[in-house]
Each structure stands twice: as structure tokens, then as C-alpha cells.
C-alpha positions in Angstrom: -17.5 35.8 24.6 -20.6 36.3 22.5 -21.4 40.0 22.0 -24.7 39.5 20.0 -28.1 38.5 21.2 -29.6 35.3 19.6 -32.0 37.5 17.6 -29.2 39.7 16.3 -27.2 36.6 15.4 -30.1 35.2 13.5 -30.4 38.4 11.6 -26.7 38.4 10.8 -26.9 34.9 9.5 -29.9 35.6 7.3 -28.3 38.8 6.0 -25.0 37.1 5.3 -26.8 34.3 3.5 -28.6 36.9 1.3 -25.6 39.0 0.6 -22.8 36.3 0.2 -24.9 33.4 -0.9 -22.8 30.6 0.8 -23.5 27.1 -0.5 -22.6 25.2 2.6 -22.9 25.6 6.4 -19.1 25.6 6.7 -18.9 28.6 4.3 -21.6 30.4 6.2 -19.9 29.8 9.6 -16.6 31.2 8.2 -18.3 34.3 6.9 -20.1 34.9 10.2 -16.9 34.4 12.2 -15.2 37.1 10.1 -17.6 39.7 11.4 -18.4 38.5 14.9 -16.5 36.7 17.8 -19.4 34.3 18.3 -18.3 30.7 18.8 -18.6 28.2 16.0 -20.9 26.0 18.2 -23.4 28.8 18.8 -23.4 29.8 15.2 -24.0 26.2 14.2 -26.9 25.9 16.7 -28.5 29.0 15.4 -28.1 27.9 11.8 -29.8 24.5 12.7 -32.6 26.4 14.4 -33.1 28.6 11.3 -33.1 25.4 9.1 -35.7 23.8 11.3 -37.8 26.9 10.8 -37.4 26.6 7.0 -35.6 29.9 6.7 -32.3 28.3 5.5 -31.3 25.5 3.2 -27.6 24.7 3.2 -25.4 21.6 3.0 -24.5 20.1 6.4 -20.9 20.8 7.6 -18.4 18.3 6.5 -15.7 17.0 8.9 -12.4 18.8 8.6 -10.7 15.5 7.9 -13.3 14.2 5.4 -10.5 13.1 3.0 -7.4 11.1 3.7 -5.2 13.8 2.0 -6.7 16.4 4.4 -6.1 14.2 7.4 -2.5 13.5 6.4 -1.8 17.3 6.6 -3.0 17.4 10.3 -0.9 16.9 13.4 -2.8 13.7 14.0 -0.9 12.1 11.1 2.6 13.1 12.4 3.2 9.6 13.6 2.6 8.2 10.1 5.2 10.5 8.5 7.7 9.8 11.2 7.2 6.0 10.9 7.5 6.1 7.1 10.5 8.4 7.2 12.4 6.1 9.7 11.4 3.0 7.7 12.7 4.3 4.3 15.7 6.0 5.9 16.7 2.6 7.3 16.0 1.0 3.8 18.3 3.6 2.1 21.0 3.3 4.8 21.0 -0.5 4.5 21.8 -0.4 0.8 24.0 2.6 0.6 26.2 2.6 3.8 28.7 -0.2 4.1 28.8 -1.8 7.6 32.6 -1.1 7.8 32.3 2.6 7.0 32.8 4.1 10.4 31.6 6.3 12.0 28.8 6.7 9.4 27.9 3.1 9.9 26.7 3.9 13.3 23.8 5.8 11.7 23.0 2.6 9.7 23.1 0.6 12.9 20.8 2.9 14.8 18.3 3.1 12.0 18.5 -0.7 11.6 17.7 -1.2 15.3 14.7 1.1 15.0 13.7 -0.6 11.8 13.7 -4.1 13.4 12.5 -3.6 17.0 10.1 -0.6 16.6 8.5 0.4 13.3 6.9 -3.0 12.3 5.3 -3.5 15.6 4.3 0.2 16.0 2.5 0.2 12.6 0.8 -3.1 13.4 -0.4 -1.8 16.8 -1.6 1.4 15.2 -3.6 -0.6 12.7 -5.2 -2.6 15.6 -5.7 0.4 17.9 -6.0 3.6 15.8 -6.7 5.8 18.8 -4.6 6.6 21.9 -7.1 4.9 24.3 -6.0 1.3 24.6 -7.7 0.9 28.0 -10.5 2.4 30.1 -8.3 4.3 32.5 -8.2 7.5 30.3 -4.6 7.9 31.4 -2.5 9.0 28.4 0.8 8.2 30.0 -0.3 4.6 30.6 -1.5 4.3 27.0 1.9 5.4 25.7 3.6 2.8 27.9 1.3 0.1 26.7 1.7 1.1 23.0 5.5 1.2 23.4 5.6 -2.2 25.0 3.3 -3.7 22.5 5.2 -2.2 19.6 8.5 -3.6 20.8 7.1 -7.0 21.7 5.2 -7.4 18.4 8.2 -6.3 16.4 10.4 -8.9 18.1 7.7 -11.5 17.3 6.8 -10.4 13.8 10.4 -10.1 12.4 11.2 -13.8 13.0 7.8 -14.8 11.5 8.5 -12.8 8.4 12.0 -14.3 8.2 10.5 -17.8 8.6 8.0 -17.2 5.8 10.8 -15.8 3.6 12.7 -19.0 4.1 10.1 -20.9 2.2 10.2 -18.5 -0.8 12.6 -18.5 -3.7 14.3 -15.5 -2.2 15.2 -17.1 1.1 16.9 -15.2 3.9 20.5 -15.6 2.9 20.8 -12.0 1.7 19.8 -8.7 3.2 17.6 -7.5 0.3 14.5 -9.8 0.8 14.4 -9.2 4.6 14.7 -5.4 4.3 12.2 -5.1 1.5 9.7 -7.4 3.3 9.9 -5.4 6.5 9.5 -2.2 4.5 6.5 -3.5 2.7 4.9 -4.8 6.0 5.5 -1.6 7.8 4.2 0.6 4.9 1.0 -1.5 4.4 0.1 -1.5 8.1 0.9 2.2 8.5 -1.4 3.0 5.7 -4.1 0.8 7.1 -3.6 2.5 10.5 -3.8 6.0 9.2 -7.0 5.2 7.2 -8.6 3.7 10.3 -7.5 6.7 12.4 -9.0 9.1 9.8 -12.3 7.2 9.9 -12.3 7.4 13.6 -11.6 11.1 13.5 -14.6 11.6 11.2 -16.9 9.7 13.5 -15.7 11.7 16.5 -16.3 15.0 14.7 -19.8 13.9 13.6 -20.6 12.9 17.2 -19.4 16.3 18.4 -21.6 18.1 15.9 -24.8 19.3 17.5 -27.8 17.4 16.3 -31.1 18.8 15.1 -33.6 18.9 18.0 
């Protein structure tokens, strides 16, 4: 709850600007929140008001995920790291664990199943639909079901297509190597495309949520 009146908050902002000399609105907001429990939205609204009055000149706030490296450190990119980890774990297991080395081979088999029927389709679906809302129902559970079904269905469709294309290349499909490397490359490329699209969407959502100047 805000404990300062709007006038007192304005004075605090102006005093902090004079004393600390922040260069951006984000820096000023951080400084204000260190001394007052006022919400970020109210501080931002007051700063915009002071800017409109010509009392402040600061750089507009940048989205928290303005760079891809910053977005990759957020919880929103967890799916990306899991997908990449599963993909490359399957790649390593395929080339290092013999199929007859039981029971370790079971790990290879499990990763192989995920690698074939899940990760390629999931990365592809993510690239097409970077946000969770795949329909207009706003029902997250239904979105998860749709995304899962699409991921499995597309994986089962994409893997044979990739195999067919490999059949017309010098590498062919007679050995495990070209198939595994092709699926790894496919999944990695579309996972990267998906996370870039998701980061772009995140920036747009943050910009839309930022109060506009009156």
C-alpha cells in the first residue's frame, strides 16, 4: 500500500533525481523503491507526469527481456533449456551407449523415444505458436493438451519426412549418424527460432503493459 501522497512522491522523485542523478527511468524507479513501498506502476505514472510537465528528462524504461541473453535467464525460457538438454542427451546416448548394454541401454531407449516422438514436433510447434494461447478459450489446461497433441503428431510426421529427404542425399539413411544429426539440427534450429519469437512477444507484451503518456 502506498504510504506517500502524490505530492510527496513527486518531491521524492525530484529529490532523488537531483541527488542520485539516474540516467534512465528504470534506475530512478529502483532508487525510489529502495526508500518507499510505492508500487512500480504508481512511480512510473508520476515520473511520466513530471516528464510531461518538463521537470524530468530520462530515458524510457526498457523491457526486462530486451535482449535474448536476458530472456534466456528467465523462467519463460525453461522449456528451451529442457528441450535442448533432452535433444543433446539423446544425441550423446545414441553414440556412446551400445544398444546391448543393459540396463544402461534403457536410458538410451527412453531418450531415443523422446527424441523421435516429442522434441522435433515440440520445437516446431513452439516456433509456430510462441505463446501458450493456441485458442480463444483462455484455458491453459486445454492449451497444454493441444500443444502436446500437436507436438507428438508433428514429430511423427516430420521424422519420416526428414528420413525421406535424407534418402536422396549422399548420406542416406542406412546408418544412425545422419538421422540423429539431422533431427538434432532440426530441433535446435526451430527451438532457437521459437525462443526468439517468444522473446519478441514478451517485449511487445511488456510495452503494451507500460502506461502510456496521456
